[in-house]
C-alpha positions as CSV (number, residue, x, y, z in Angstrom):
1,M,-91.8,-160.2,-18.7
2,S,-89.2,-161.1,-20.8
3,E,-89.7,-163.1,-24.1
4,P,-88.5,-166.5,-24.6
5,A,-85.3,-167.1,-25.9
6,T,-85.2,-168.3,-29.6
7,P,-83.1,-171.6,-30.1
8,T,-79.7,-170.7,-31.5
9,R,-79.2,-172.7,-34.6
10,S,-75.6,-174.4,-35.0
11,Y,-73.4,-173.7,-37.9
12,A,-73.9,-176.8,-39.1
13,D,-77.9,-176.7,-39.2
14,R,-77.4,-173.1,-40.9
15,V,-75.4,-174.8,-43.6
16,R,-77.6,-177.7,-43.9
17,G,-80.4,-175.2,-44.1
18,E,-78.9,-173.1,-47.1
19,R,-77.4,-176.3,-48.9
20,G,-80.6,-178.3,-48.7
21,N,-82.4,-175.5,-51.3
22,N,-79.5,-176.4,-53.7
23,V,-79.6,-180.0,-53.4
24,F,-82.0,-181.8,-56.2
25,L,-82.9,-185.4,-57.1
26,V,-82.7,-185.7,-60.6
27,R,-84.0,-189.0,-62.3
28,G,-83.4,-190.0,-65.7
29,S,-81.0,-192.0,-67.7
30,D,-77.0,-192.3,-67.9
31,S,-75.0,-192.4,-71.0
32,T,-76.1,-195.9,-71.9
33,G,-79.6,-195.6,-71.4
34,R,-80.0,-197.2,-68.0
35,P,-82.4,-195.6,-65.4
36,A,-80.6,-193.7,-63.1
37,W,-81.1,-191.2,-60.1
38,Y,-78.4,-188.4,-58.9
39,F,-78.5,-185.9,-56.0
40,V,-76.7,-182.9,-57.2
41,L,-75.4,-180.2,-55.0
42,V,-76.1,-177.0,-57.5
43,D,-73.8,-174.2,-57.3
44,P,-76.3,-171.2,-56.1
45,A,-74.9,-169.1,-58.9
46,K,-75.9,-171.7,-61.4
47,R,-79.5,-172.4,-60.0
48,A,-81.6,-170.7,-62.4
49,A,-80.0,-172.0,-65.3
50,F,-80.1,-175.5,-64.0
51,R,-83.8,-175.4,-63.4
52,K,-84.2,-173.9,-66.8
53,A,-82.4,-176.6,-68.4
54,F,-83.6,-179.4,-66.0
55,S,-86.0,-180.9,-68.7
56,G,-83.3,-181.7,-71.6
57,T,-80.0,-183.8,-71.4
58,L,-77.6,-182.3,-68.4
59,E,-74.3,-182.5,-68.0
60,L,-74.4,-182.3,-64.0
61,N,-71.1,-181.6,-63.1
62,A,-71.5,-178.4,-65.1
63,Y,-73.9,-177.0,-62.4
64,G,-72.5,-178.5,-59.3
65,R,-71.4,-181.7,-57.6
66,V,-72.9,-185.1,-57.9
67,L,-73.3,-186.0,-54.2
68,A,-74.7,-189.6,-54.8
69,S,-75.9,-191.6,-57.7
70,G,-77.1,-195.0,-58.4
71,Y,-79.3,-197.3,-61.0
72,G,-82.9,-197.7,-60.9
73,P,-85.9,-195.4,-60.6
74,D,-85.3,-194.3,-57.1
75,P,-82.7,-193.9,-54.5
76,P,-82.6,-196.4,-51.5
77,D,-83.9,-195.0,-48.2
78,D,-80.6,-194.9,-46.5
79,V,-79.2,-192.5,-49.1
80,R,-82.4,-190.3,-49.0
81,A,-81.8,-190.1,-45.4
82,R,-78.2,-189.1,-45.7
83,M,-79.2,-186.3,-48.3
84,T,-81.6,-184.9,-45.4
85,T,-79.0,-185.3,-42.6
86,E,-76.0,-184.0,-44.2
87,Y,-77.3,-181.7,-46.7
88,G,-80.7,-180.9,-45.7
89,F,-82.7,-182.1,-48.6
90,T,-86.3,-181.8,-48.4
91,G,-87.6,-182.1,-51.8
92,E,-88.6,-184.7,-54.2
């Protein structure tokens, strides 16, 4: 008997899976002190440095690209859904 075929993932699915590990939701304050959130796609080569510096003041663009941002404590559901769909975001 032959083994069942493993489903082939599309290129887009593979990219989303790889990127998802490098997309972070950052909550904090902007330069004026207003509560803000940011989804950041961190360069894989800078991921360790980003995680180490995460508790201090960060220049987010130095670690990667800000994909989305806004004011308030949490991103809206539609933005969170877009980050999941387009970038494979799975974390908090």
